[in-house]
N, C-alpha and C positions, 0 to 999 in steps of 0.2 A: 677722670681717671675711669679705672677701670680693674676688674678683681685679675687674676692669672695666678696659675700654673706654670712655676719658672721649673722643667722639670730636673737643673743642672742643683739649684737646692732642696729641690721634693718638700715642695711650700707655696705654695700662696703669696703670691704678692703682689706693688702695685704699681702699676702702669700707668706711665703720662706724657701724654703723649700731646705735641702743637699744635694747637687745630690747623686747617685745609688752609686759608688763609695766612696764616703766619711761617708755613714748613717753606716761605725761598728766603723769606727772612731773616740774613745774615745775623744783624741784633739779636737776634730774639731768638734762636739758638745758642747767640752766645751767653743772652743770663741760664739757657739751659745746663749750658755745660758748667757754669759756672758756682748753677745753686748744685750739680751735682759734687762739683769738686770740693766745695763751703762744705754741703753736708757729709760728705764721706767721710768727712775726720774728726764727724762730732760722734762723742757716745755719750748719751746722758736716757733714761729711763721716758722722758717729755717731749724727745725725738725723734723721728722712723730715720731709719737705719740707709742708705743711699747705698745701696748696691752696682750701678752701674749705669754706664751712659748710650744711647747705641739710634742707628738707625736704618729701617729698616726701608722696600717700597717712599724711597723719600723721603718718612715721615722717622722728622727726628722725636729720641722719647727714654724718661729715663725709667728703672727698674728699683722698686726702692720694697725699704717689707712692707705688711699687713698687720694693723691692728683691730682690729675687732671690739667694736663696741659703739657706743653710742657715737651721733655726727654732730660732730663741730658746733654745726647748725640747732640743732637740739639742746645745747650746752648751753648758747647765746641769748 
C-alpha cells in the first residue's frame, strides 16, 4: 500500500495494488474487485471509504480513503 495524491479528489489516498506474483491471477483480481464492491457500500467511522478499482500497466489496484494515525500493528 502507498499513500498518493488523487488530483480528482484533491486529497491524499491509499493505493492498494496486487503483488506482481498475483497480477495475472483472475481469482486474486476477483477478490480485489469484491473488496471494492463490498467496501464501497459501507459507511462507518471505523471503515475506510473505497473510491475505485482500476488497472494500470496490468496492475490491478484499489484507491481508498487515507486515515492518518497510529498503525494497527502498533495498537495490537
